[in-house]
LOBATOR-299660 format. One record per atom (N, C-alpha, C): x, z, y. Coordinates in pm, whole numbers, plus 50000, padded with zeros to 5 digits. Atoms other than C-alpha are relative to their C-alpha. Layout:
N
XZY/...
END
This chain:
201
500474986349987/415207887377269/498505001049966/501434999750027/411507878877256/499724998749851/500195001450144/411887868576892/500235013349929/499734986850058/413417902276805/498855009550031/501124991549958/410667919677001/498774997449914/501185003450079/407907900976820/500185003849853/499734996550140/409567906476482/499885015149979/500094985550010/409887943776544/498555004950012/501404996349984/406297946376665/499204996949873/500695003850124/405107928076352/500345009849888/499594990350102/407117951676129/499245013250018/500694987449970/405597981976301/498514998949971/501445002050021/402077967676292/499674999649851/500225000850145/402357959675921/500155013849935/499784986650054/403767994175843/498865009450039/501104991549953/401068010876053/498724997149922/501195003650078/398357991675869/500025007049865/499884993750131/399648005075538/499835015150010/500074985449985/400038040775661/498585004550037/501384996349960/396618042075833/499034997849884/500875002850113/394978026475527/500155010749892/499724990250106/396618051775295/499635014250040/500164986049960/396328083675501/498905002650102/500954998149891/393778077575775/500725002450131/499394999049867/394368080376148/500625013850023/499554986649966/394688118276181/501265004149923/498894995550084/397128123375892/501254991250011/498855009149988/399408094175978/500945004850111/498984996249904/402658102876155/500784987750045/499235011549949/404528078776379/501374999349933/498705000050068/407748089476204/499914992849866/500185006950127/406328076875873/499844985050021/500165014149968/405338044076034/501374993850030/498665005049966/408838039876177/500864998649876/499195000450123/410448048075843/499604988349913/500465011250083/408288022775660/500404986750062/499615012449930/409077996575923/501524998150002/498555000849998/412788004475895/500574999750141/499594999949859/413068011076269/500035014450051/500004986649942/413848041576484/498635003750056/501304995349951/410838062676581/499744996450146/500245003849860/411348056176957/499504985750017/500475013949991/410708019176889/498484999149994/501465000150010/407118027176796/499395002650137/500534996649867/406528042977136/500414989550103/499565010349906/408548016077315/499054988049998/500845011950012/406347988177180/498515003050014/501444997250004/402978005777148/499565012150082/500284988849909/403198036577379/499465012549931/500604988450066/401108058977148/499434996049864/500615002650130/399658062576801/498604994150017/501355005349973/396188056076946/500054985050029/499875014249967/397308022877093/500364991749876/499595007150121/398958012976766/498824998549904/501195000650086/395788021276572/499044989250049/500915010149943/393747999876809/500564985949979/499385013050027/396237971276764/499764995749855/500305003150141/395737973476387/498554995249988/501415004250002/391967971276440/499854986150060/500085013149936/392417941776676/500534989049908/499415010050090/394547923976414/499034995349893/501005004050100/391557923276177/498734994850068/501235004349930/388757918876434/500104985350040/499855014049958/390167885876564/499704990249887/500355009450108/390097868176223/498575001549951/501404998150039/386707883676142/499104991750091/500795007849905/385277868176458/500224985049979/499685014250020/387067835176393/499364994449874/500585004750126/385617833376041/498614994250018/501375004649977/382177827076189/499924986750075/499995012649926/383247795376370/499124989149938/500825010850058/381497772376115/498505001650022/501444997849990/378087788376178/499394992950120/500835006149896/375707766276374/498744994749933/501285003850060/372027757876316/499974985849945/500025014050043/372767720776277/500994997449887/499035001850107/375497726276020/499354999249863/500485000650139/375067718875649/500195013949939/499894986350051/374277752875493/501075001949892/499034998350109/376397747275181/501434999650052/498665001249943/379427737175389/500345012350083/499784988449914/379047765275644/500235012549917/499864987950081/378557792375382/501284999849917/498765001150079/381417779375167/501235002950086/498864997749911/383817778675462/500095014650044/500024986049959/382737813375573/500525009049889/499564992050114/383227828175227/501504998549978/498555002250017/386677812275196/500805007150110/499314993149890/387667826175538/500035015049975/500074985650026/386517860975439/500925004049885/499084997350111/388467859175112/501444999750049/498645000849945/391587848475304/500365012550078/499754987749925/391237878775530/500335011449904/499744989550099/391067901775227/501364998149934/498715003050063/394107884375077/501155002750096/498884999549906/396247883075391/500115013150079/500014987849918/395217915175571/499315011649925/500724990050080/394247939775295/500045014050061/499904986549945/395517971275469/499215001350130/500794999849877/394027962775808/498514999849968/501405000350043/390757955275625/499535013949960/500344986250039/390797990375475/499855008950123/500074992149877/391478005475817/498694997150072/501255003949934/388557985875963/498805005849927/501114994650079/386237996375678/499855015050023/500044985649975/387178032875728/499495003050141/500454998349862/386648029576103/498484998550008/501445002349998/383148015576048/499255011449931/500664989250074/382278042375791/499965013150079/499964988049919/383208068976047/499314998150136/500765002249877/380988054176318/500744992750109/499225008349907/383608031976485/500435007550126/499634992349880/385008059176718/501114993850084/498875005849926/388078038576816/499734985850049/500315013549953/386368005176873/499495000650144/500485000549862/385787995777235/498564994950002/501375005149984/382297988077363/499984984849988/499925014750006/383377951777403/500154995149856/499805004050139/384557949677041/498725001649919/501264997750070/381327964676911/498994989150037/500935010449954/379317940177122/500364986449941/499565012750058/381417910876997/499614999049853/500314999950144/380957920576632/498504999049978/501455000450015/377227926476674/499444986350040/500455013249956/376777893876864/500324989549895/499615009450106/378657875176592/499035000949883/500914998150113/376487890276319/498624994450033/501335005149960/373297882176513/500004984850002/499915014649997/374457846376569/499924994249859/499995004950138/375137841476198/498645001749935/501304997150060/371857857576095/498934990750058/500975009349938/369867836676346/500184985949945/499715013250056/371577805576211/499394998749861/500565000150135/370597814275854/498474999650006/501464999949986/367037821675966/499474986250039/500445013449961/366827787276127/499994990649880/499985008150122/367797771575793/498795003449913/501174995750078/365097792075621/498744993850060/501205005049931/362497781675882/499804985049978/500105014550019/363317744875826/500004995949853/500045002850143/363267747875448/501304994949942/498715004850049/366967739875413/500595009249893/499614990550105/367547771175205/498795008349961/501104991850049/365357795175010/499605010550105/500474990149904/363257820375206/500555014049970/499354987350026/365747848675172/500195007650131/499774991849882/366387877375411/501424997450049/498665003549953/369317865875629/500915012150019/499194987949984/370447901475700/500685003649868/499464995850129/370877909575333/500924989649937/499055010250045/372547876375262/501375002750062/498744997049934/375207885075521/500645012549941/499464987550056/375587920475385/500614997449863/499515003050135/376027906575034/501324992450004/498745007549987/378727881975144/501125009250045/498984990449954/380567909375333/500495008549883/499644991150110/380477932175031/500824992649894/499345007650107/381527905174784/501424995850038/498675004849959/384487892774988/500945011350037/499144989149955/385787925175138/500425009349887/499644991350112/385867942674803/501404997049948/498675003750049/389077923574722/501125006650080/499024992349923/390847943074997/499695014949989/500364986049988/388927975575021/500005007549868/500034993650131/388697982374647/501024993849905/498975006650080/391937966774528/500475008549883/499574991450110/392817997274317/499104997949879/500955001950109/389667992774108/500184986349936/499805013550050/390267955474077/501264999449915/498754999750077/393837961673961/499795007249866/500254992550122/392617987373708/499234991849898/500845008050091/390047963473562/500754987749948/499315012350039/392217932073561/501355002649933/498684997150055/395437949373460/501124993750079/499005006349914/397237931873747/500305009050119/499624992049883/399197950574010/499614992750129/500335008049881/398507922174253/499374986949957/500645012750031/396137892674242/500834988550054/499275011749954/397647857974273/499044989750061/500815010349933/396427826174442/498854995249911/501045004550093/394507815474131/498855009949995/501054989750001/392627848574132/499124999050123/500795000949877/391587844974494/499174987250005/500775012450007/390527809074436/498815001749907/501104997450094/388457820074136/498945008750066/500944991349929/386897847274350/499164992050098/500725008149902/385997822674625/498994990949932/500895009250071/384527797574381/498805007349939/501094992350063/382487824274202/498985004450104/500924995249895/381027839074521/499244988350061/500675011849944/380297804474663/498914995149906/501005004750097/378497794274343/498785009149999/501124990450002/376387825874339/499154998850126/500735000749872/375467822974707/499234986950012/500665013049983/374697785774706/498864998349901/501105000750097/372637787774388/498835008750043/501064991149954/370737817274530/499294994950124/500595005249878/370097798174852/499304986549982/500655012950024/368787766374689/498505001050033/501444999749966/365317757774827/499145000949875/500914998550114/362477767874597/499324986849968/
END
């Protein structure tokens, strides 16, 4: 029974991610989510109680891997290894959770009205930890004297674009969907640009 429960919840969560990404929170109907999931509408309320709760679950599904992606960051780590691992983690998130990534981006652009205070604090603390780590590398001459804030912003933009702007990428590449080789090429390209830009003067 628990396996069926988890499978149904995953179907609903995946369908909700697509619907919220496509239509936004206000315009999304639970009936459309249920139809996309191939389940009766009451199942949505049975598992998630409300559309608000379901939306927050979609946000949580992307926040957890975003926070986990920063695990390699530590002042004593090798900058090239830490940055490479972080970039690869961010690319994997865009590849594996493209719709949830769009929902998260939209949430942030609208001032994060559905994020809890705890989630906002976690995300801000993570960003500060990463930025402080980069600054420590700069201070010790391990990388070029670059602004750590803008380095982080650049990595976010470069990696998240593969989820948030997939339509544009498809239009340019002529591919309806990128494959593993494309994501590997993306990771290698971003890593090369970042590491070359961070080489000590």
